[in-house]
Wavefront OBJ file of the C-alpha trace (Angstrom):
o trace
v 198.619 -74.428 246.604
v 198.740 -73.474 250.274
v 201.779 -74.143 252.403
v 201.723 -74.298 256.155
v 204.754 -73.996 258.368
v 204.738 -76.318 261.377
v 207.095 -76.554 264.313
v 207.374 -79.406 266.808
v 207.726 -77.692 270.179
v 208.854 -81.009 271.631
v 212.237 -80.309 270.021
v 212.760 -77.363 272.381
v 210.614 -78.042 275.476
v 212.323 -78.887 278.763
v 210.814 -78.555 282.226
v 213.547 -76.355 283.789
v 212.824 -77.992 287.153
v 209.216 -76.802 287.271
v 207.606 -80.109 286.357
v 206.126 -81.466 283.168
v 205.162 -78.933 280.501
v 202.484 -79.921 278.005
v 200.244 -78.404 275.387
v 197.729 -79.672 272.873
v 198.642 -79.518 269.219
v 196.128 -78.481 266.591
v 198.231 -78.952 263.449
v 195.937 -81.713 262.128
v 198.883 -83.543 260.527
v 198.322 -87.265 260.064
v 201.380 -88.135 262.161
v 200.670 -85.586 264.918
v 201.112 -86.851 268.482
v 198.283 -84.534 269.623
v 200.075 -83.621 272.844
v 203.466 -81.898 273.004
v 205.373 -82.354 276.266
v 208.687 -81.546 277.874
v 209.223 -85.316 278.079
v 208.922 -86.100 274.346
v 212.720 -86.362 274.093
v 212.557 -89.509 276.245
v 210.914 -91.461 273.411
v 213.469 -93.238 271.168
v 211.355 -92.737 268.022
v 211.114 -89.000 268.737
v 214.902 -88.720 269.149
v 215.510 -90.620 265.917
v 212.968 -88.571 263.942
v 214.388 -85.251 265.182
v 218.075 -86.160 265.275
v 220.033 -83.014 264.457
v 217.011 -80.747 265.063
v 216.873 -80.731 268.864
v 217.619 -77.632 270.918
v 220.776 -77.497 272.993
v 218.684 -77.790 276.186
v 217.035 -81.003 274.939
v 220.396 -82.376 273.783
v 221.773 -81.725 277.282
v 218.887 -83.712 278.806
v 219.596 -86.615 276.484
v 223.331 -86.523 277.255
v 222.598 -86.500 281.010
v 220.150 -89.396 280.699
v 222.567 -91.453 278.574
v 226.053 -90.518 279.790
v 227.629 -93.453 277.977
v 226.359 -92.068 274.650
v 224.715 -95.409 273.867
v 221.200 -94.188 273.118
v 219.175 -94.921 270.006
v 221.589 -96.879 267.835
v 220.605 -96.511 264.207
l 1 2 3 4 5 6 7 8 9 10 11 12 13 14 15 16 17 18 19 20 21 22 23 24 25 26 27 28 29 30 31 32 33 34 35 36 37 38 39 40 41 42 43 44 45 46 47 48 49 50 51 52 53 54 55 56 57 58 59 60 61 62 63 64 65 66 67 68 69 70 71 72 73 74
């Protein structure tokens, strides 16, 4: 049996003020989005799926976008 390690770069990508960052994904997973961007964190489903696995930089973006803390109720 072969195992493959995958990593969702959307959990760490932020634009750092230089504009949108994006790259194509070639993981071939059934649920793959196909395009990884520095804006993936803006999608509620993405935040729910990766809750607890987001980089500090992405968490800061989310906190700044939702200062009341009322984002993505479970």
